[in-house]
Backbone as CSV, one residue per row, in Angstrom:
resi,resn,N_x,N_y,N_z,CA_x,CA_y,CA_z,C_x,C_y,C_z
1,UNK,-55.502,-152.995,51.328,-56.474,-153.985,50.919,-57.653,-153.306,50.238
2,UNK,-58.371,-154.075,49.436,-59.496,-153.532,48.673,-60.776,-154.291,49.030
3,UNK,-61.891,-153.573,49.057,-63.200,-154.179,49.254,-64.207,-153.344,48.462
4,UNK,-65.224,-153.980,47.929,-66.243,-153.249,47.168,-67.290,-152.717,48.133
5,UNK,-67.443,-151.396,48.150,-68.374,-150.710,49.044,-69.357,-149.916,48.201
6,UNK,-70.636,-150.247,48.315,-71.655,-149.573,47.512,-71.266,-149.550,46.034
7,UNK,-70.700,-150.671,45.573,-70.330,-150.823,44.175,-69.019,-150.190,43.784
8,UNK,-68.279,-149.647,44.753,-67.033,-148.924,44.465,-65.860,-149.640,45.120
9,UNK,-64.843,-149.959,44.326,-63.640,-150.580,44.873,-62.940,-149.586,45.797
10,UNK,-62.816,-149.956,47.059,-62.356,-149.049,48.102,-61.104,-149.599,48.773
11,UNK,-60.071,-148.746,48.907,-58.851,-149.157,49.595,-58.944,-148.811,51.077
12,UNK,-58.477,-149.733,51.904,-58.410,-149.469,53.334,-57.161,-150.123,53.911
13,UNK,-56.754,-149.634,55.067,-55.649,-150.220,55.818,-56.124,-150.419,57.244
14,UNK,-55.934,-151.613,57.756,-56.357,-151.954,59.108,-55.123,-152.321,59.919
15,UNK,-54.927,-151.627,61.029,-53.801,-151.901,61.934,-54.388,-152.301,63.277
16,UNK,-54.309,-153.568,63.594,-54.966,-154.045,64.819,-54.019,-154.851,65.692
17,UNK,-52.789,-154.357,65.827,-51.827,-155.029,66.686,-52.349,-155.150,68.115
18,UNK,-53.047,-154.091,68.572,-53.540,-154.107,69.942,-54.842,-154.854,70.102
19,UNK,-55.598,-155.005,69.024,-56.870,-155.686,69.098,-57.879,-154.988,69.977
20,UNK,-57.699,-153.705,70.198,-58.586,-152.950,71.079,-59.783,-152.379,70.345
21,UNK,-60.431,-151.383,70.937,-61.601,-150.761,70.314,-61.254,-150.178,68.945
22,UNK,-62.243,-150.065,68.085,-62.034,-149.516,66.750,-61.848,-148.008,66.814
23,UNK,-60.908,-147.528,66.003,-60.613,-146.103,65.869,-60.453,-145.819,64.376
24,UNK,-61.351,-145.045,63.815,-61.399,-144.817,62.368,-61.031,-143.379,62.045
25,UNK,-60.110,-143.203,61.097,-59.667,-141.884,60.645,-60.176,-141.625,59.227
26,UNK,-60.730,-140.430,58.990,-61.287,-140.067,57.680,-60.562,-138.814,57.181
27,UNK,-60.006,-138.891,55.985,-59.106,-137.848,55.473,-59.843,-136.679,54.813
28,UNK,-59.048,-135.711,54.378,-59.551,-134.468,53.806,-59.764,-134.571,52.296
29,UNK,-60.457,-133.582,51.733,-60.568,-133.421,50.281,-59.166,-133.349,49.687
30,UNK,-58.923,-134.134,48.625,-57.618,-134.099,47.988,-56.537,-134.837,48.753
31,UNK,-56.946,-135.662,49.702,-55.985,-136.453,50.467,-56.213,-137.937,50.252
32,UNK,-55.545,-138.732,51.060,-55.826,-140.168,51.096,-55.441,-140.676,52.474
33,UNK,-55.547,-141.976,52.668,-55.325,-142.534,54.000,-53.913,-142.323,54.527
34,UNK,-52.952,-142.045,53.642,-51.566,-141.886,54.089,-51.365,-140.672,54.981
35,UNK,-52.286,-139.707,54.928,-52.133,-138.513,55.759,-52.180,-138.872,57.248
36,UNK,-52.739,-140.039,57.556,-52.867,-140.481,58.940,-51.752,-141.434,59.368
37,UNK,-50.724,-141.631,58.567,-49.701,-142.631,58.878,-49.126,-142.456,60.288
38,UNK,-48.724,-141.250,60.606,-48.070,-141.032,61.891,-49.038,-141.246,63.046
39,UNK,-50.240,-140.705,62.939,-51.206,-140.853,64.020,-51.646,-142.300,64.183
40,UNK,-51.785,-143.008,63.076,-52.125,-144.434,63.177,-51.053,-145.168,63.970
41,UNK,-49.791,-144.778,63.767,-48.702,-145.404,64.508,-48.789,-145.172,66.001
42,UNK,-49.297,-143.993,66.396,-49.435,-143.713,67.816,-50.437,-144.648,68.490
43,UNK,-51.499,-144.992,67.775,-52.652,-145.626,68.413,-52.815,-147.112,68.126
44,UNK,-52.029,-147.669,67.226,-52.310,-149.024,66.772,-52.040,-150.098,67.827
45,UNK,-51.255,-149.784,68.866,-50.986,-150.789,69.891,-52.147,-150.954,70.868
46,UNK,-53.024,-149.957,70.932,-54.139,-150.020,71.877,-55.505,-150.059,71.192
47,UNK,-55.523,-149.807,69.899,-56.781,-149.718,69.159,-56.691,-150.523,67.865
48,UNK,-57.833,-150.854,67.328,-57.923,-151.389,65.974,-58.134,-150.190,65.058
49,UNK,-57.078,-149.766,64.372,-57.080,-148.501,63.634,-57.428,-148.747,62.172
50,UNK,-58.454,-148.045,61.705,-58.917,-148.149,60.324,-58.716,-146.824,59.617
51,UNK,-58.104,-146.913,58.443,-57.997,-145.763,57.533,-58.464,-146.224,56.157
52,UNK,-59.046,-145.330,55.382,-59.498,-145.719,54.052,-59.513,-144.508,53.129
53,UNK,-59.526,-144.775,51.824,-59.591,-143.714,50.812,-61.045,-143.470,50.429
54,UNK,-61.449,-142.227,50.449,-62.800,-141.850,50.034,-62.977,-142.024,48.532
55,UNK,-64.210,-142.010,48.088,-64.497,-142.136,46.649,-63.661,-141.157,45.822
56,UNK,-63.037,-141.671,44.776,-62.287,-140.815,43.871,-60.996,-140.268,44.448
57,UNK,-60.539,-140.813,45.551,-59.313,-140.370,46.201,-58.393,-141.568,46.399
58,UNK,-57.089,-141.309,46.376,-56.123,-142.380,46.579,-56.352,-143.510,45.592
59,UNK,-56.510,-144.707,46.120,-56.711,-145.881,45.268,-58.152,-146.395,45.324
60,UNK,-59.075,-145.533,45.734,-60.500,-145.872,45.670,-61.075,-145.323,44.368
61,UNK,-61.905,-146.122,43.714,-62.426,-145.765,42.394,-63.323,-144.527,42.457
62,UNK,-63.414,-143.871,41.324,-64.305,-142.716,41.175,-65.747,-143.210,41.079
63,UNK,-66.635,-142.489,41.712,-68.056,-142.812,41.633,-68.569,-142.566,40.215
64,UNK,-69.478,-143.421,39.754,-70.071,-143.217,38.423,-71.153,-142.158,38.449
65,UNK,-71.652,-141.825,39.623,-72.734,-140.846,39.763,-72.356,-139.798,40.798
66,UNK,-72.970,-138.629,40.729,-72.762,-137.635,41.784,-73.138,-138.220,43.148
67,UNK,-72.523,-137.670,44.202,-72.805,-138.183,45.535,-72.837,-137.034,46.532
68,UNK,-73.387,-137.323,47.689,-73.499,-136.358,48.772,-72.646,-136.812,49.953
69,UNK,-72.523,-135.947,50.957,-71.846,-136.350,52.185,-72.605,-137.495,52.853
70,UNK,-73.922,-137.505,52.718,-74.709,-138.622,53.250,-74.336,-139.935,52.571
71,UNK,-74.039,-139.895,51.272,-73.588,-141.106,50.575,-72.236,-141.566,51.120
72,UNK,-71.359,-140.625,51.430,-70.052,-140.984,51.991,-70.205,-141.554,53.396
73,UNK,-71.197,-141.084,54.126,-71.516,-141.682,55.423,-71.976,-143.123,55.251
74,UNK,-72.768,-143.381,54.232,-73.210,-144.754,53.963,-72.036,-145.637,53.553
75,UNK,-71.098,-145.065,52.808,-69.892,-145.836,52.466,-69.174,-146.299,53.731
76,UNK,-69.033,-145.391,54.680,-68.346,-145.740,55.927,-69.112,-146.824,56.679
77,UNK,-70.424,-146.707,56.732,-71.227,-147.721,57.419,-71.036,-149.090,56.777
78,UNK,-71.029,-149.135,55.449,-70.880,-150.422,54.771,-69.468,-150.976,54.954
79,UNK,-68.477,-150.094,54.982,-67.105,-150.544,55.221,-66.990,-151.160,56.613
80,UNK,-67.537,-150.500,57.605,-67.500,-151.046,58.958,-68.237,-152.381,59.029
81,UNK,-69.358,-152.477,58.327,-70.085,-153.751,58.275,-69.210,-154.854,57.674
82,UNK,-68.543,-154.513,56.560,-67.729,-155.500,55.856,-66.581,-156.002,56.718
83,UNK,-66.090,-155.133,57.599,-64.944,-155.484,58.435,-65.359,-156.005,59.806
84,UNK,-66.649,-156.024,60.062,-67.130,-156.566,61.325,-66.962,-155.649,62.513
85,UNK,-67.043,-154.338,62.283,-66.896,-153.361,63.361,-68.272,-152.855,63.792
86,UNK,-68.750,-153.227,64.961,-70.077,-152.763,65.388,-70.104,-151.282,65.726
87,UNK,-69.031,-150.813,66.398,-68.924,-149.399,66.749,-67.487,-148.950,66.546
88,UNK,-67.269,-147.617,66.565,-65.920,-147.087,66.402,-65.809,-145.716,67.046
89,UNK,-64.625,-145.393,67.536,-64.255,-144.011,67.768,-63.976,-143.419,66.380
90,UNK,-64.471,-142.216,66.123,-64.427,-141.665,64.768,-63.714,-140.327,64.762
91,UNK,-62.703,-140.207,63.890,-61.909,-138.984,63.760,-61.951,-138.535,62.301
92,UNK,-62.383,-137.309,62.056,-62.428,-136.792,60.694,-61.839,-135.403,60.606
93,UNK,-61.077,-135.155,59.550,-60.432,-133.862,59.326,-60.964,-133.220,58.058
94,UNK,-61.366,-131.954,58.136,-61.849,-131.208,56.984,-63.072,-131.923,56.378
95,UNK,-63.035,-132.350,55.131,-64.162,-133.094,54.577,-64.435,-134.344,55.406
96,UNK,-63.396,-134.973,55.920,-63.576,-136.127,56.783,-64.366,-135.793,58.036
97,UNK,-64.212,-134.571,58.526,-64.991,-134.134,59.677,-66.459,-133.971,59.351
98,UNK,-66.747,-133.557,58.136,-68.144,-133.456,57.711,-68.777,-134.839,57.619
99,UNK,-68.023,-135.777,57.051,-68.512,-137.155,56.970,-68.731,-137.709,58.376
100,UNK,-67.824,-137.409,59.294,-67.940,-137.904,60.663,-69.188,-137.353,61.343
101,UNK,-69.463,-136.069,61.159,-70.682,-135.491,61.728,-71.924,-136.167,61.149
102,UNK,-71.933,-136.342,59.832,-73.071,-136.984,59.180,-73.260,-138.398,59.707
103,UNK,-72.156,-139.119,59.858,-72.229,-140.494,60.340,-72.764,-140.539,61.772
104,UNK,-72.340,-139.591,62.605,-72.818,-139.554,63.983,-74.318,-139.309,64.047
105,UNK,-74.855,-138.562,63.089,-76.294,-138.339,63.017,-77.018,-139.542,62.432
106,UNK,-76.414,-140.151,61.418,-77.060,-141.272,60.732,-77.009,-142.556,61.546
107,UNK,-75.924,-142.741,62.303,-75.694,-144.009,63.012,-75.233,-143.727,64.446
108,UNK,-76.054,-143.088,65.243,-75.604,-142.669,66.582,-75.150,-143.814,67.470
109,UNK,-75.737,-144.989,67.306,-75.384,-146.111,68.169,-74.039,-146.733,67.809
110,UNK,-73.457,-146.313,66.675,-72.201,-146.909,66.220,-70.987,-146.031,66.518
111,UNK,-71.210,-144.842,67.073,-70.109,-143.910,67.327,-69.822,-143.866,68.822
112,UNK,-68.647,-144.362,69.207,-68.239,-144.322,70.612,-67.875,-142.904,71.028
113,UNK,-67.045,-142.257,70.226,-66.713,-140.849,70.411,-66.564,-140.225,69.029
114,UNK,-66.716,-138.904,68.975,-66.604,-138.153,67.720,-65.530,-137.085,67.875
115,UNK,-64.548,-137.092,66.965,-63.524,-136.050,66.934,-63.499,-135.439,65.546
116,UNK,-63.668,-134.124,65.471,-63.651,-133.437,64.178,-62.617,-132.325,64.230
117,UNK,-61.899,-132.139,63.132,-60.832,-131.147,63.084,-60.946,-130.308,61.823
118,UNK,-60.775,-128.996,61.996,-60.676,-128.069,60.854,-61.836,-128.275,59.894
119,UNK,-63.036,-128.210,60.417,-64.206,-128.524,59.614,-65.364,-127.625,59.992
120,UNK,-66.450,-127.752,59.272,-67.630,-126.939,59.485,-68.863,-127.827,59.432
121,UNK,-69.968,-127.307,59.933,-71.215,-128.070,59.915,-72.072,-127.750,58.696
122,UNK,-71.605,-126.847,57.846,-72.395,-126.537,56.661,-71.782,-125.426,55.844
123,UNK,-72.051,-125.464,54.546,-71.587,-124.420,53.633,-72.659,-123.345,53.520
124,UNK,-72.363,-122.111,53.919,-73.356,-121.041,53.797,-73.597,-120.691,52.336
125,UNK,-74.726,-120.070,52.035,-75.032,-119.742,50.634,-73.917,-118.969,49.931
126,UNK,-73.268,-118.071,50.652,-72.218,-117.260,50.027,-70.946,-118.060,49.763
127,UNK,-70.838,-119.256,50.344,-69.659,-120.074,50.126,-69.814,-121.130,49.047
128,UNK,-71.013,-121.274,48.501,-71.254,-122.351,47.538,-70.487,-122.153,46.234
129,UNK,-70.352,-120.906,45.808,-69.734,-120.631,44.505,-68.286,-121.107,44.446
130,UNK,-67.573,-121.018,45.576,-66.162,-121.402,45.539,-66.009,-122.893,45.248
131,UNK,-66.966,-123.706,45.728,-66.879,-125.140,45.442,-67.161,-125.423,43.976
132,UNK,-68.095,-124.683,43.393,-68.328,-124.822,41.951,-67.079,-124.427,41.164
133,UNK,-66.411,-123.366,41.610,-65.205,-122.911,40.923,-64.088,-123.948,41.004
134,UNK,-63.913,-124.537,42.169,-62.853,-125.542,42.315,-63.173,-126.803,41.524
135,UNK,-64.439,-127.189,41.503,-64.832,-128.354,40.714,-64.561,-128.105,39.237
136,UNK,-64.928,-126.928,38.758,-64.713,-126.600,37.345,-63.227,-126.529,37.023
137,UNK,-62.437,-125.973,37.937,-60.998,-125.872,37.696,-60.368,-127.256,37.586
138,UNK,-60.769,-128.168,38.465,-60.209,-129.519,38.408,-60.562,-130.208,37.105
139,UNK,-61.817,-130.085,36.690,-62.253,-130.740,35.458,-61.605,-130.120,34.219
140,UNK,-61.432,-128.817,34.225,-60.960,-128.132,33.020,-59.441,-128.056,32.922
141,UNK,-58.759,-127.995,34.070,-57.325,-127.743,34.057,-56.511,-128.830,34.749
142,UNK,-57.181,-129.779,35.414,-56.450,-130.780,36.178,-56.099,-130.257,37.558
143,UNK,-55.418,-131.073,38.317,-55.149,-130.743,39.712,-53.975,-129.790,39.904
144,UNK,-52.986,-129.832,39.018,-51.739,-129.101,39.263,-51.945,-127.624,39.592
145,UNK,-52.810,-126.882,38.856,-52.970,-125.462,39.188,-53.566,-125.200,40.560
146,UNK,-54.244,-126.185,41.126,-54.871,-126.005,42.429,-53.909,-126.233,43.592
147,UNK,-52.776,-126.867,43.314,-51.910,-127.331,44.395,-51.282,-126.200,45.200
148,UNK,-50.651,-125.177,44.595,-49.956,-124.174,45.420,-50.865,-123.467,46.417
149,UNK,-52.021,-123.011,45.972,-52.924,-122.298,46.881,-53.466,-123.235,47.953
150,UNK,-53.710,-124.491,47.576,-54.230,-125.449,48.555,-53.213,-125.695,49.657
151,UNK,-51.960,-125.936,49.288,-50.942,-126.180,50.303,-50.737,-124.966,51.202
152,UNK,-50.876,-123.770,50.655,-50.714,-122.576,51.484,-51.837,-122.449,52.504
153,UNK,-53.024,-122.984,52.193,-54.113,-123.008,53.169,-53.934,-124.132,54.182
154,UNK,-53.391,-125.233,53.725,-53.322,-126.434,54.556,-52.244,-126.374,55.624
155,UNK,-51.086,-125.780,55.306,-49.918,-125.868,56.177,-49.248,-124.505,56.306
156,UNK,-48.794,-124.163,57.504,-48.128,-122.885,57.695,-46.758,-122.879,57.010
157,UNK,-46.252,-121.707,56.675,-44.905,-121.629,56.082,-43.838,-122.260,56.972
158,UNK,-43.950,-122.092,58.277,-42.956,-122.672,59.183,-42.944,-124.193,59.087
159,UNK,-44.111,-124.803,59.051,-44.170,-126.256,58.950,-43.620,-126.711,57.605
160,UNK,-43.976,-126.007,56.539,-43.491,-126.398,55.220,-41.974,-126.334,55.147
161,UNK,-41.379,-125.335,55.798,-39.917,-125.210,55.783,-39.249,-126.280,56.642
162,UNK,-39.890,-126.651,57.754,-39.272,-127.575,58.700,-39.483,-129.042,58.337
163,UNK,-40.521,-129.334,57.545,-40.879,-130.729,57.261,-41.118,-130.941,55.760
164,UNK,-40.078,-130.736,54.944,-40.267,-130.823,53.495,-40.715,-132.209,53.028
165,UNK,-40.278,-133.265,53.692,-40.667,-134.611,53.254,-42.158,-134.850,53.480
166,UNK,-42.674,-134.408,54.618,-44.099,-134.557,54.889,-44.922,-133.736,53.898
167,UNK,-44.442,-132.538,53.610,-45.147,-131.675,52.664,-45.151,-132.302,51.276
168,UNK,-44.043,-132.897,50.889,-43.944,-133.503,49.564,-44.928,-134.664,49.424
169,UNK,-45.096,-135.450,50.462,-46.054,-136.560,50.396,-47.477,-136.030,50.240
170,UNK,-47.815,-134.997,51.003,-49.160,-134.412,50.906,-49.371,-133.795,49.533
171,UNK,-48.334,-133.109,49.018,-48.421,-132.510,47.679,-48.615,-133.573,46.609
172,UNK,-47.893,-134.664,46.736,-47.967,-135.724,45.728,-49.373,-136.343,45.694
173,UNK,-49.935,-136.592,46.865,-51.280,-137.165,46.910,-52.288,-136.202,46.292
174,UNK,-52.204,-134.937,46.643,-53.124,-133.942,46.098,-52.984,-133.850,44.579
175,UNK,-51.749,-133.805,44.100,-51.501,-133.666,42.662,-52.062,-134.838,41.885
176,UNK,-52.022,-136.034,42.464,-52.457,-137.229,41.757,-53.900,-137.639,42.072
177,UNK,-54.604,-136.810,42.836,-56.034,-137.059,43.033,-56.738,-136.937,41.686
178,UNK,-57.623,-137.867,41.389,-58.329,-137.827,40.103,-59.219,-136.595,40.043
179,UNK,-59.074,-135.773,38.979,-59.846,-134.529,38.905,-61.350,-134.728,39.073
180,UNK,-61.905,-135.787,38.479,-63.350,-135.985,38.594,-63.734,-136.366,40.018
181,UNK,-62.914,-137.149,40.693,-63.183,-137.475,42.083,-63.160,-136.238,42.963
182,UNK,-62.176,-135.386,42.736,-62.069,-134.131,43.473,-63.276,-133.244,43.192
183,UNK,-63.647,-133.124,41.921,-64.757,-132.251,41.537,-66.073,-132.723,42.140
184,UNK,-66.319,-134.025,42.091,-67.554,-134.545,42.683,-67.595,-134.290,44.186
185,UNK,-66.442,-134.432,44.846,-66.387,-134.168,46.280,-66.645,-132.687,46.567
186,UNK,-66.113,-131.797,45.739,-66.383,-130.366,45.899,-67.888,-130.094,45.850
187,UNK,-68.569,-130.746,44.937,-70.013,-130.537,44.804,-70.769,-131.093,46.008
188,UNK,-70.253,-132.177,46.594,-70.860,-132.703,47.822,-70.677,-131.709,48.975
189,UNK,-69.508,-131.105,49.058,-69.252,-130.113,50.099,-70.116,-128.867,49.902
190,UNK,-70.306,-128.482,48.677,-71.149,-127.327,48.349,-72.551,-127.473,48.938
191,UNK,-73.073,-128.685,48.907,-74.465,-128.916,49.300,-74.614,-129.387,50.745
192,UNK,-73.539,-129.439,51.488,-73.555,-129.987,52.847,-74.065,-128.958,53.850
193,UNK,-74.982,-129.357,54.720,-75.459,-128.455,55.772,-76.174,-129.253,56.861
194,UNK,-75.522,-129.360,58.011,-76.117,-130.034,59.169,-76.311,-129.075,60.339
195,UNK,-76.213,-127.793,60.082,-76.153,-126.836,61.187,-77.379,-126.880,62.094
196,UNK,-78.523,-127.239,61.551,-79.716,-127.297,62.382,-79.915,-128.617,63.098
197,UNK,-78.994,-129.568,62.917,-79.181,-130.921,63.450,-78.160,-131.327,64.502
198,UNK,-77.104,-130.553,64.666,-76.007,-130.981,65.527,-76.435,-131.186,66.975
199,UNK,-77.448,-130.459,67.408,-77.889,-130.566,68.793,-78.391,-131.935,69.181
200,UNK,-78.659,-132.772,68.189,-79.138,-134.130,68.496,-78.002,-135.129,68.702
201,UNK,-76.767,-134.718,68.427,-75.624,-135.612,68.664,-75.375,-135.713,70.161
202,UNK,-75.282,-136.934,70.654,-75.158,-137.167,72.093,-73.837,-137.830,72.494
203,UNK,-73.036,-138.262,71.538,-71.793,-138.947,71.906,-70.751,-137.924,72.360
204,UNK,-69.784,-138.343,73.180,-68.687,-137.441,73.548,-68.003,-136.892,72.293
205,UNK,-67.784,-135.582,72.265,-67.297,-134.930,71.047,-66.141,-133.994,71.360
206,UNK,-65.103,-134.091,70.536,-63.952,-133.198,70.581,-63.846,-132.496,69.239
207,UNK,-63.760,-131.166,69.259,-63.571,-130.377,68.036,-62.242,-129.639,68.146
208,UNK,-61.456,-129.689,67.071,-60.112,-129.103,67.069,-59.978,-128.164,65.878
209,UNK,-59.535,-126.950,66.139,-59.315,-125.987,65.072,-57.854,-125.601,64.962
210,UNK,-57.510,-124.980,63.829,-56.163,-124.465,63.619,-56.177,-122.947,63.689
211,UNK,-55.324,-122.398,64.526,-55.308,-120.953,64.744,-55.074,-120.178,63.439
212,UNK,-54.308,-120.776,62.518,-53.940,-120.083,61.284,-54.712,-120.618,60.070
213,UNK,-55.818,-121.283,60.328,-56.620,-121.866,59.250,-57.447,-120.770,58.587
214,UNK,-57.118,-120.471,57.338,-57.863,-119.456,56.600,-58.950,-120.058,55.719
215,UNK,-58.899,-121.383,55.506,-59.907,-122.043,54.682,-61.175,-122.344,55.456
216,UNK,-60.998,-122.875,56.667,-62.110,-123.103,57.593,-61.741,-122.402,58.889
217,UNK,-62.331,-121.251,59.114,-61.947,-120.459,60.275,-62.220,-121.238,61.560
218,UNK,-61.353,-121.078,62.570,-61.552,-121.804,63.826,-62.941,-121.616,64.407
219,UNK,-63.527,-120.449,64.188,-64.864,-120.196,64.727,-65.894,-121.168,64.169
220,UNK,-65.703,-121.626,62.925,-66.636,-122.574,62.338,-66.550,-123.920,63.022
221,UNK,-65.332,-124.322,63.386,-65.167,-125.586,64.106,-65.647,-125.446,65.547
222,UNK,-65.384,-124.307,66.157,-65.861,-124.095,67.520,-67.387,-124.112,67.567
223,UNK,-68.033,-123.637,66.491,-69.493,-123.630,66.451,-70.065,-125.044,66.540
224,UNK,-69.326,-126.025,66.026,-69.760,-127.420,66.150,-69.771,-127.827,67.611
225,UNK,-68.687,-127.508,68.319,-68.616,-127.839,69.744,-69.706,-127.119,70.524
226,UNK,-69.960,-125.874,70.155,-70.986,-125.104,70.857,-72.375,-125.704,70.680
227,UNK,-72.591,-126.366,69.539,-73.921,-126.901,69.229,-74.168,-128.277,69.830
228,UNK,-73.110,-128.973,70.255,-73.232,-130.337,70.783,-73.018,-130.294,72.289
229,UNK,-73.993,-130.752,73.024,-73.941,-130.679,74.479,-72.711,-131.396,75.026
230,UNK,-71.941,-130.663,75.841,-70.777,-131.238,76.500,-69.542,-131.353,75.639
231,UNK,-69.595,-130.881,74.394,-68.446,-131.021,73.502,-67.294,-130.124,73.950
232,UNK,-66.081,-130.562,73.615,-64.851,-129.865,73.970,-64.249,-129.249,72.714
233,UNK,-63.739,-128.014,72.817,-63.049,-127.368,71.695,-61.615,-127.059,72.089
234,UNK,-60.690,-127.369,71.175,-59.274,-127.069,71.388,-58.719,-126.372,70.150
235,UNK,-57.823,-125.419,70.370,-57.213,-124.662,69.281,-55.723,-124.958,69.235
236,UNK,-55.244,-125.399,68.060,-53.835,-125.716,67.892,-53.146,-124.640,67.055
237,UNK,-51.843,-124.508,67.239,-51.051,-123.512,66.506,-50.693,-124.091,65.145
238,UNK,-51.654,-124.066,64.230,-51.507,-124.737,62.938,-52.460,-124.106,61.938
239,UNK,-52.337,-124.551,60.694,-53.267,-124.117,59.652,-54.356,-125.193,59.493
240,UNK,-54.735,-125.511,58.253,-55.931,-126.333,58.036,-55.738,-127.800,58.402
241,UNK,-54.556,-128.334,58.226,-54.324,-129.727,58.596,-53.707,-129.783,59.991
242,UNK,-54.437,-129.277,60.963,-53.903,-129.167,62.322,-53.485,-130.511,62.916
243,UNK,-54.241,-131.606,62.720,-53.793,-132.874,63.297,-52.477,-133.378,62.717
244,UNK,-52.123,-132.908,61.535,-50.873,-133.322,60.903,-49.751,-132.371,61.299
245,UNK,-50.034,-131.088,61.247,-49.013,-130.096,61.567,-48.617,-130.148,63.044
246,UNK,-49.590,-130.412,63.896,-49.339,-130.521,65.342,-49.682,-131.947,65.791
247,UNK,-49.030,-132.926,65.164,-49.427,-134.321,65.372,-49.216,-134.777,66.821
248,UNK,-48.138,-134.352,67.447,-47.893,-134.791,68.822,-48.937,-134.204,69.767
249,UNK,-49.232,-132.928,69.592,-50.239,-132.284,70.436,-51.622,-132.882,70.172
250,UNK,-51.934,-133.123,68.904,-53.234,-133.714,68.586,-53.342,-135.120,69.167
251,UNK,-52.278,-135.897,69.047,-52.293,-137.253,69.598,-52.512,-137.217,71.108
252,UNK,-51.893,-136.265,71.792,-52.071,-136.158,73.237,-53.507,-135.786,73.587
253,UNK,-54.075,-134.853,72.832,-55.479,-134.475,73.046,-56.399,-135.672,72.824
254,UNK,-56.150,-136.386,71.744,-57.013,-137.511,71.404,-56.853,-138.631,72.430
255,UNK,-55.618,-138.878,72.848,-55.374,-139.911,73.861,-56.159,-139.621,75.127
256,UNK,-56.096,-138.375,75.593,-56.821,-137.997,76.794,-58.321,-138.105,76.585
257,UNK,-58.776,-137.657,75.434,-60.205,-137.680,75.139,-60.733,-139.108,75.076
258,UNK,-59.993,-139.987,74.480,-60.434,-141.378,74.368,-60.360,-142.113,75.707
259,UNK,-59.535,-141.580,76.607,-59.483,-142.134,77.955,-58.677,-143.409,78.081
260,UNK,-57.819,-143.673,77.080,-56.954,-144.860,77.151,-55.541,-144.433,76.809
261,UNK,-54.546,-145.045,77.450,-53.164,-144.711,77.103,-52.802,-145.217,75.721
262,UNK,-51.946,-144.470,75.039,-51.484,-144.900,73.715,-50.381,-145.919,73.890
């Protein structure tokens, strides 16, 4: 389904067979809502599960102006308003995890629980150049040249060999991401930094890292848990898309954390 959010036509999928509490999943850079298909299936009988495409990703329109992670947090707030969701359990992976952290700071009363995976609380000065490089590559050469290296960071060789159909779907979404949408998101990630603010987050928080994640080292995700009082950190045997590569283990962790049976 489509709804206009902050002037941008936005695609979302709502699965509310259970009619339970809201559970919102936010995808990674170069992804779309389909990356959550399997996990949404686990939870839809007990939760009202929301997935959506970020600006310039999937079937959501490209922004006409540059944007920040704070703008993406506002998009989520307006989407929840449009759908009548007062609060939600929030799950974000990679860039989605950054948006989730920002949203928890911007709208603390609307977050029941916070789960972030394979993400960081800020881009250090020495890491900014790589986002400029990726943005320029997308604009100048398109997405195809970025795909092989990205998939090698996202998924371990063992997973790629064992699950070719899942890998092909992720590859297809990445390849067809609009270059300008990808580039603008890279620039938002370049400027993102909440490292001095995480201590004010008070909602129950779960942080999950991938043992083989070379793009966002597990220590960066663990640092989020360390900064939030009472937060839990778990390490999965996976690369950057740990909730996808270890979907059964992640679902079990999330089920326990949310405190309701799936």
